Every structure is written in structure tokens, then in C-alpha cells.
KESE-843185 format. One record per residue: residue number from 1; residue in three letters; x negated, y negated, z of N, C-alpha, C, O in turn. Coordinates in steps of 0.02 Angstrom, whole numbers, plus 32768, in hexadecimal, padded with zeros to 4 digits. Last residue first. Layout:
KESE-843185
[atom NUM, "ALA", [X, Y, Z], [X, Y, Z], [X, Y, Z], [X, Y, Z]]
...
end
This chain:
KESE-843185
[atom 116, "UNK", [8177, 789C, 811D], [8138, 787F, 8121], [8142, 7830, 815A], [8112, 780C, 8166]]
[atom 115, "UNK", [812C, 7948, 814B], [816C, 791D, 8155], [813B, 78C1, 8158], [8109, 78AD, 8176]]
[atom 114, "UNK", [8113, 79E3, 810B], [80F1, 79A4, 810E], [8113, 7967, 8100], [811D, 794F, 80C8]]
[atom 113, "UNK", [810A, 7A84, 810B], [813B, 7A49, 810E], [8116, 7A14, 811C], [80ED, 7A21, 8147]]
[atom 112, "UNK", [80F0, 7B2A, 80C3], [80D6, 7AE8, 80D8], [810B, 7AA4, 80DA], [812F, 7A96, 80AA]]
[atom 111, "UNK", [8118, 7BC4, 80D6], [8127, 7B9D, 80D0], [8103, 7B51, 80EC], [80FF, 7B45, 8128]]
[atom 110, "UNK", [80BA, 7C30, 8095], [80B9, 7C1C, 80C2], [80E5, 7BE3, 80D3], [80BB, 7BBF, 80EE]]
[atom 109, "UNK", [80DE, 7CF1, 8028], [80E1, 7C98, 802D], [80E9, 7C8F, 8076], [8107, 7CB6, 809B]]
[atom 108, "UNK", [80B3, 7D7C, 8020], [80F6, 7D59, 8018], [80F3, 7D1D, 8029], [8123, 7D19, 8050]]
[atom 107, "UNK", [8034, 7D94, 7FA4], [8059, 7D85, 7FDF], [8093, 7D70, 7FE1], [80AE, 7D54, 7FB1]]
[atom 106, "UNK", [801C, 7DEE, 7F12], [8038, 7DBA, 7F2F], [803B, 7DB2, 7F6F], [8053, 7DE9, 7F7E]]
[atom 105, "UNK", [7FC4, 7E2B, 7E7B], [7FD9, 7E41, 7EE3], [7FDE, 7DEC, 7EEA], [7FBB, 7DBE, 7ED4]]
[atom 104, "UNK", [7F62, 7E3C, 7E06], [7FD0, 7E4E, 7E0F], [7FDB, 7E2C, 7E5E], [8012, 7E11, 7E66]]
[atom 103, "UNK", [7EE6, 7DD1, 7E5A], [7F0A, 7DFE, 7E22], [7F4D, 7DEC, 7E27], [7F6B, 7DBA, 7E39]]
[atom 102, "UNK", [7F39, 7D99, 7ED8], [7EE6, 7DB9, 7EE1], [7EFB, 7DE8, 7E7A], [7F20, 7E19, 7E71]]
[atom 101, "UNK", [7F66, 7CF3, 7F43], [7F5F, 7D30, 7EF1], [7F25, 7D5C, 7ECC], [7EF4, 7D48, 7EAD]]
[atom 100, "UNK", [7FD7, 7CA6, 7F9E], [7F97, 7CD0, 7F9C], [7FAE, 7D00, 7F62], [7FE0, 7D20, 7F54]]
[atom 99, "UNK", [802B, 7C23, 7FA2], [802E, 7C73, 7F9D], [7FF5, 7C86, 7F8A], [7FE2, 7C6B, 7F56]]
[atom 98, "UNK", [80A2, 7BAE, 8008], [8075, 7BCC, 7FF5], [804D, 7C0E, 7FE7], [8048, 7C35, 8017]]
[atom 97, "UNK", [8140, 7B4A, 7FD9], [8117, 7B95, 7FFB], [80DB, 7B95, 7FC5], [80D6, 7B8A, 7F88]]
[atom 96, "UNK", [8113, 7AA5, 8001], [8128, 7AC0, 7FD1], [8124, 7B20, 7FEC], [80FB, 7B2C, 8018]]
[atom 95, "UNK", [80DE, 7A09, 800D], [80FD, 7A2C, 8035], [8121, 7A72, 8000], [814D, 7A60, 7FD9]]
[atom 94, "UNK", [8099, 799D, 7FD3], [8077, 79DC, 7FD6], [80A0, 7A22, 800C], [8087, 7A54, 8026]]
[atom 93, "UNK", [80E2, 793D, 7FDB], [80EA, 7952, 7FA1], [80B0, 799C, 7F8E], [80A4, 79BC, 7F5B]]
[atom 92, "UNK", [80C2, 7900, 804A], [80EA, 791C, 804F], [810A, 7942, 8001], [8142, 795A, 7FFA]]
[atom 91, "UNK", [8003, 7917, 8068], [802E, 7907, 804B], [8082, 7924, 805C], [8086, 795A, 807A]]
[atom 90, "UNK", [7F61, 793B, 80C0], [7FA7, 795E, 80B8], [7FF1, 791D, 8092], [8008, 78F8, 80BE]]
[atom 89, "UNK", [7EEF, 7946, 80E5], [7F1A, 78F1, 80CE], [7F5A, 7909, 80C0], [7F88, 78E1, 80B4]]
[atom 88, "UNK", [7EBB, 79EE, 80AB], [7EB7, 799E, 80E7], [7EBF, 7967, 80B5], [7EA7, 795B, 807E]]
[atom 87, "UNK", [7EC3, 7A8F, 80DA], [7EEA, 7A5E, 80AE], [7EE5, 7A26, 80DF], [7EF8, 7A22, 811A]]
[atom 86, "UNK", [7E6E, 7B15, 809E], [7E63, 7AF6, 80DC], [7E96, 7AAD, 80B0], [7E8D, 7A9C, 8076]]
[atom 85, "UNK", [7E90, 7BB4, 8094], [7E9B, 7B6F, 8084], [7EA4, 7B2C, 80A0], [7ED8, 7B13, 80B4]]
[atom 84, "UNK", [7E31, 7C60, 806F], [7E43, 7C08, 80A8], [7E3B, 7BDE, 806A], [7E16, 7BD8, 8039]]
[atom 83, "UNK", [7E2B, 7D11, 8079], [7E39, 7CC5, 805B], [7E52, 7C93, 807F], [7E80, 7C97, 80A8]]
[atom 82, "UNK", [7DE7, 7DA7, 809B], [7E03, 7D6D, 80CC], [7E07, 7D38, 8079], [7DE2, 7D44, 8049]]
[atom 81, "UNK", [7DA5, 7E0E, 80BF], [7DD6, 7E0E, 809B], [7DF6, 7DD4, 80A6], [7E2D, 7DDB, 80C2]]
[atom 80, "UNK", [7D27, 7E10, 810B], [7D68, 7E14, 814E], [7DAF, 7E1A, 8103], [7DE8, 7E29, 8116]]
[atom 79, "UNK", [7CDB, 7E0D, 80B1], [7CBD, 7E49, 80E8], [7D1A, 7E46, 8101], [7D3F, 7E77, 8105]]
[atom 78, "UNK", [7CF0, 7D96, 8067], [7CF9, 7DCF, 8049], [7CEE, 7E1F, 8071], [7CF6, 7E57, 8059]]
[atom 77, "UNK", [7D47, 7D0A, 8075], [7D0A, 7D33, 80BA], [7D1B, 7D74, 808D], [7D55, 7D87, 808F]]
[atom 76, "UNK", [7D47, 7C60, 8032], [7D58, 7CB9, 8020], [7D37, 7CD4, 8069], [7D13, 7CB1, 808C]]
[atom 75, "UNK", [7DAE, 7BCA, 800B], [7D73, 7BEB, 8024], [7D6F, 7C38, 8030], [7DA8, 7C4E, 8038]]
[atom 74, "UNK", [7DEF, 7B3F, 7FD4], [7DEB, 7B79, 7FE6], [7DA3, 7B88, 8004], [7D73, 7B64, 800F]]
[atom 73, "UNK", [7E15, 7A9A, 800D], [7DD2, 7ABF, 800A], [7DE1, 7B0A, 8008], [7DE2, 7B20, 8042]]
[atom 72, "UNK", [7E54, 79FB, 7FD7], [7E5C, 7A42, 800B], [7E1E, 7A5C, 7FED], [7DFC, 7A41, 7FC2]]
[atom 71, "UNK", [7E41, 7981, 7FC8], [7E5D, 797A, 7FF1], [7E61, 79C2, 8022], [7E69, 79CB, 805E]]
[atom 70, "UNK", [7DFF, 7980, 7F42], [7DD8, 7945, 7F7F], [7E06, 795C, 7FCE], [7DEF, 794A, 8004]]
[atom 69, "UNK", [7E80, 79B6, 7EF1], [7E36, 79AC, 7EDF], [7E2F, 7968, 7F0D], [7E49, 7931, 7F06]]
[atom 68, "UNK", [7F10, 79C0, 7EFD], [7EF2, 79D3, 7F26], [7EA4, 79BE, 7F22], [7E8A, 79B5, 7F59]]
[atom 67, "UNK", [7F47, 799B, 7E64], [7F7A, 7968, 7E92], [7F40, 797B, 7EE4], [7F40, 794C, 7F0B]]
[atom 66, "UNK", [7EE8, 79F2, 7DFC], [7EE5, 79C3, 7E18], [7EE9, 7987, 7E46], [7EC1, 795B, 7E53]]
[atom 65, "UNK", [7EBF, 7A88, 7E5A], [7EFA, 7A77, 7E39], [7ED1, 7A19, 7E3F], [7EAF, 7A04, 7E6E]]
[atom 64, "UNK", [7DFC, 7ACF, 7E4A], [7E51, 7AAF, 7E6C], [7E8C, 7A72, 7E3B], [7E83, 7A47, 7E0F]]
[atom 63, "UNK", [7D98, 7B49, 7E51], [7DCF, 7B1D, 7E2F], [7DF9, 7B01, 7E4A], [7E22, 7B23, 7E68]]
[atom 62, "UNK", [7CFE, 7B87, 7E78], [7D26, 7B5B, 7E7C], [7D4B, 7B3A, 7E57], [7D31, 7B0C, 7E36]]
[atom 61, "UNK", [7C91, 7C0C, 7E7C], [7C86, 7BD9, 7E67], [7CDA, 7BC6, 7E7E], [7CF9, 7BF6, 7E97]]
[atom 60, "UNK", [7C7B, 7C89, 7ECD], [7C6C, 7C47, 7EDE], [7C88, 7BFC, 7ECB], [7C93, 7BCB, 7EEE]]
[atom 59, "UNK", [7C68, 7CF5, 7E7B], [7C26, 7CE0, 7E91], [7C29, 7C8F, 7EB5], [7BFB, 7C66, 7EBB]]
[atom 58, "UNK", [7CF8, 7D14, 7E72], [7CC8, 7D3E, 7E9D], [7C7E, 7D1F, 7E9A], [7C57, 7D3B, 7EC1]]
[atom 57, "UNK", [7D52, 7C7B, 7E79], [7D2E, 7CA8, 7E54], [7D00, 7CD9, 7E89], [7CEA, 7CC4, 7EBF]]
[atom 56, "UNK", [7DC7, 7C31, 7EC3], [7D75, 7C3C, 7ECE], [7D6B, 7C6A, 7EB5], [7D7C, 7C9B, 7ED7]]
[atom 55, "UNK", [7E5C, 7B97, 7EB3], [7E26, 7BF4, 7EAF], [7DEB, 7BF0, 7EAD], [7DCE, 7BBC, 7E9C]]
[atom 54, "UNK", [7EF4, 7B41, 7ED6], [7EA2, 7B74, 7EDC], [7E8A, 7BAE, 7EE1], [7E96, 7BE2, 7F00]]
[atom 53, "UNK", [7F6A, 7B48, 7E95], [7F47, 7B2E, 7EDF], [7EF7, 7B1A, 7EE1], [7ED3, 7AEA, 7EEE]]
[atom 52, "UNK", [7FE3, 7B67, 7E0D], [7F93, 7B75, 7E39], [7F72, 7B36, 7E56], [7F63, 7B02, 7E38]]
[atom 51, "UNK", [807A, 7B70, 7E31], [8036, 7B3E, 7E0E], [8001, 7B54, 7E3C], [7FF8, 7B53, 7E79]]
[atom 50, "UNK", [8127, 7B95, 7DF5], [80E9, 7BB0, 7E22], [8099, 7B84, 7E03], [8089, 7B7F, 7DC7]]
[atom 49, "UNK", [8187, 7B09, 7DE6], [8163, 7B2B, 7DC9], [813E, 7B6C, 7DFF], [8144, 7B5F, 7E3B]]
[atom 48, "UNK", [821C, 7AD9, 7E42], [81F2, 7ABC, 7E20], [81BF, 7B05, 7E2C], [81C4, 7B2D, 7E5B]]
[atom 47, "UNK", [8279, 7ACD, 7E9D], [827F, 7AB3, 7E5E], [8248, 7AC2, 7E4B], [8242, 7A8D, 7E2B]]
[atom 46, "UNK", [8215, 7AD1, 7F3A], [8271, 7AC9, 7F0F], [8264, 7AAD, 7ECD], [8245, 7A78, 7EC7]]
[atom 45, "UNK", [816B, 7B0F, 7EF8], [818A, 7ABC, 7F13], [81D0, 7AE5, 7F06], [81D3, 7B0F, 7ED9]]
[atom 44, "UNK", [80EF, 7B6B, 7F17], [8127, 7B5F, 7EE7], [8151, 7B2B, 7F28], [8152, 7B27, 7F65]]
[atom 43, "UNK", [8033, 7B93, 7F05], [806C, 7B79, 7F18], [80A3, 7B6F, 7EE4], [809D, 7B6C, 7EA7]]
[atom 42, "UNK", [7FA4, 7BFD, 7F18], [7FD9, 7BDD, 7EF5], [8032, 7BAB, 7F1B], [8055, 7BB9, 7F4B]]
[atom 41, "UNK", [7F09, 7C26, 7F13], [7F3E, 7C04, 7F45], [7F63, 7BE5, 7F11], [7F4E, 7BBD, 7EE8]]
[atom 40, "UNK", [7E92, 7CBA, 7EF1], [7ECF, 7C76, 7EE6], [7EEF, 7C63, 7F10], [7EF9, 7C8A, 7F3F]]
[atom 39, "UNK", [7E09, 7CFF, 7EB2], [7E3D, 7CEF, 7EFF], [7E5A, 7CB9, 7EE4], [7E3C, 7C8E, 7EC4]]
[atom 38, "UNK", [7DDB, 7D6D, 7E3C], [7DD3, 7D18, 7E62], [7E15, 7D20, 7E94], [7E46, 7D45, 7E90]]
[atom 37, "UNK", [7D68, 7E02, 7E97], [7D9E, 7DDF, 7E66], [7DA1, 7D9D, 7E87], [7D89, 7D89, 7EBC]]
[atom 36, "UNK", [7D33, 7E3F, 7ECE], [7D04, 7E35, 7E92], [7D2E, 7E08, 7E66], [7D24, 7DF1, 7E2E]]
[atom 35, "UNK", [7D26, 7E4E, 7F5B], [7CFB, 7E3A, 7F54], [7CF2, 7E17, 7F06], [7CC8, 7DEC, 7EF6]]
[atom 34, "UNK", [7D88, 7ECA, 7F5E], [7DBF, 7E7A, 7F73], [7D8C, 7E4D, 7F4A], [7DA4, 7E28, 7F1F]]
[atom 33, "UNK", [7D56, 7F18, 7F29], [7D7B, 7F14, 7F0F], [7D8F, 7EBE, 7F08], [7D9B, 7E93, 7EDE]]
[atom 32, "UNK", [7CFF, 7F32, 7F96], [7CD8, 7F2A, 7F5A], [7D06, 7F0A, 7F1F], [7CEE, 7EEB, 7EF0]]
[atom 31, "UNK", [7D54, 7F4A, 8000], [7D30, 7F19, 8009], [7D00, 7EF9, 7FC4], [7CE7, 7EC1, 7FBE]]
[atom 30, "UNK", [7DF7, 7F6D, 7FBB], [7DB3, 7F90, 7FE3], [7D88, 7F4B, 7FCE], [7D94, 7F23, 7FA0]]
[atom 29, "UNK", [7E99, 7F7C, 7F91], [7E71, 7F37, 7FC4], [7E1C, 7F3E, 7FE0], [7E06, 7F1D, 800F]]
[atom 28, "UNK", [7ED2, 7FE3, 7F99], [7EB6, 7FAA, 7F5A], [7E8A, 7FA4, 7F6D], [7E54, 7FBE, 7F60]]
[atom 27, "UNK", [7EF8, 7FF8, 7FF9], [7EC9, 800E, 7FF1], [7EA5, 8008, 7FB6], [7E6E, 801E, 7FA5]]
[atom 26, "UNK", [7EF5, 7F66, 8082], [7F17, 7F9F, 805D], [7EDB, 7FCD, 801B], [7EA0, 7FBE, 8015]]
[atom 25, "UNK", [7EFC, 7ED3, 807E], [7EEF, 7F09, 80AF], [7F0B, 7F2E, 807D], [7F34, 7F1A, 8054]]
[atom 24, "UNK", [7ED6, 7E18, 8088], [7ECF, 7E4C, 8078], [7EDD, 7E85, 8097], [7ED1, 7E81, 80D4]]
[atom 23, "UNK", [7F1A, 7D88, 80EE], [7F08, 7DAF, 80F4], [7F18, 7DF2, 80BA], [7F52, 7E07, 80B6]]
[atom 22, "UNK", [7F01, 7CD9, 80DA], [7F1F, 7D07, 80AC], [7ED8, 7D4C, 80CC], [7E9A, 7D4D, 80CA]]
[atom 21, "UNK", [7F13, 7C2C, 8125], [7EEA, 7C89, 8123], [7F0B, 7CB9, 80F1], [7F46, 7CA9, 80E9]]
[atom 20, "UNK", [7F16, 7B7B, 8148], [7F3F, 7BBC, 812B], [7F05, 7C03, 810A], [7ED9, 7BFE, 80DF]]
[atom 19, "UNK", [7F1D, 7B04, 8199], [7EF9, 7B1F, 8181], [7F08, 7B7B, 816A], [7EFE, 7BAC, 818E]]
[atom 18, "UNK", [7F38, 7A56, 8182], [7F4A, 7A90, 818D], [7F31, 7ABF, 8173], [7F25, 7ABA, 8137]]
[atom 17, "UNK", [7F65, 79AA, 81CE], [7F42, 79DF, 8193], [7F55, 7A1A, 81B4], [7F73, 7A1F, 81E9]]
[atom 16, "UNK", [7F93, 791B, 8189], [7F98, 793F, 81A4], [7F62, 796B, 8194], [7F3A, 7964, 8166]]
[atom 15, "UNK", [7FDB, 789C, 8149], [7F90, 78A2, 815D], [7F63, 78E0, 818A], [7F2B, 78DC, 81A2]]
[atom 14, "UNK", [8077, 78CC, 8173], [803D, 78B7, 812B], [8002, 78A7, 8159], [800A, 78A9, 8196]]
[atom 13, "UNK", [8090, 7948, 81F5], [80A0, 7904, 81D9], [8068, 78E6, 8195], [802C, 78F6, 8198]]
[atom 12, "UNK", [80B9, 79E6, 81D3], [807B, 79B5, 81FD], [80A4, 7985, 81C8], [80C3, 798F, 8194]]
[atom 11, "UNK", [80F6, 7A96, 820B], [810E, 7A57, 81DA], [80CC, 7A38, 820B], [80B3, 7A4E, 823F]]
[atom 10, "UNK", [80BA, 7B22, 81A1], [80CF, 7B19, 81D9], [80F9, 7ABA, 81C8], [8110, 7AA4, 8193]]
[atom 9, "UNK", [802B, 7BBD, 8181], [805A, 7B88, 8179], [8091, 7B65, 81B9], [8096, 7B7E, 81F1]]
[atom 8, "UNK", [7FF4, 7C2A, 81A1], [7FC8, 7BE7, 81C9], [7FF4, 7B8C, 81A2], [7FE8, 7B50, 81A5]]
[atom 7, "UNK", [7FC8, 7C9C, 8144], [7FEE, 7C83, 818B], [7FC9, 7C37, 818C], [7F93, 7C1D, 817B]]
[atom 6, "UNK", [7FFA, 7D2E, 80D9], [7FE7, 7CF3, 80E0], [7FFE, 7CEB, 8132], [8024, 7D0C, 8155]]
[atom 5, "UNK", [7FB3, 7DD1, 809D], [7FF0, 7DA9, 80D2], [7FC6, 7D65, 80E4], [7F8B, 7D61, 80F7]]
[atom 4, "UNK", [7FCA, 7E44, 802F], [7FB8, 7DF9, 802F], [7FF6, 7DD7, 805D], [8032, 7DC9, 8056]]
[atom 3, "UNK", [7FB8, 7EFC, 801A], [7FD6, 7EC1, 8033], [7FAF, 7E8C, 803E], [7F76, 7E95, 8054]]
[atom 2, "UNK", [7FE6, 7F86, 7FD7], [7FCA, 7F4B, 7FC4], [7FEB, 7F10, 7FF3], [8025, 7EFC, 7FF2]]
[atom 1, "UNK", [7FD7, 8041, 7FF0], [7FF7, 7FFF, 8002], [7FE0, 7FB5, 7FFF], [7FBF, 7FA6, 8032]]
end
């Protein structure tokens, strides 16, 4: 069984910070399989399409959506099979459900709500 479990969402005021975590488990996610894949965070706001927030390749190359550049930081810990998203200077438009993604697998999502 494959699982990606996100945590760390919540309600925060504009300008605040949140740190999201995603833990991978299951027979598919052996240490080597996890470490060779690009890890992604996506988000989906009500009435909008799911969009890529941040990605980190196996070599550590980073890619961010334009709206979060300079505010969000993605990182990974292959030994723990974890991927993280540090979100600073949050804005109301960051409100969405945030999803962890590895290849074809998705977590259940964690809600982030930013109040103005």
C-alpha cells in the first residue's frame, strides 16, 4: 500500500508562516525509489485548477510557481522519505488545499487558510 500523508496546514493571518510536511510510506516507496524521483507540492483553491507550487528534483534542483517565488521553500529528506514546504509571508491568495505528489501518487491534502 502506498501512502503520502501531508500535515502542518491550518489557519494563519496574512504575513504569517506555516510549515507543511509530507511523509511517504508503503512498499513502493523504498528509500532508493523515493530518492530518485522529483517531489512536488501542488495546491488547489476553490473553483480553480490544481497548480504546481514547488518541485525538487533528485539532484536538488528547485522549481517554484511564480506566485510563491521568494516566499516558499521546498526541501527533502530522502533518508526519512519526507518532503517539506516552508511558507513565509503568506497571503490570502495562498488559501488552498495543498497536496504532496510523487510520480502518480498523491496525498489527501492539507488545508491552508490565510486570513486578511
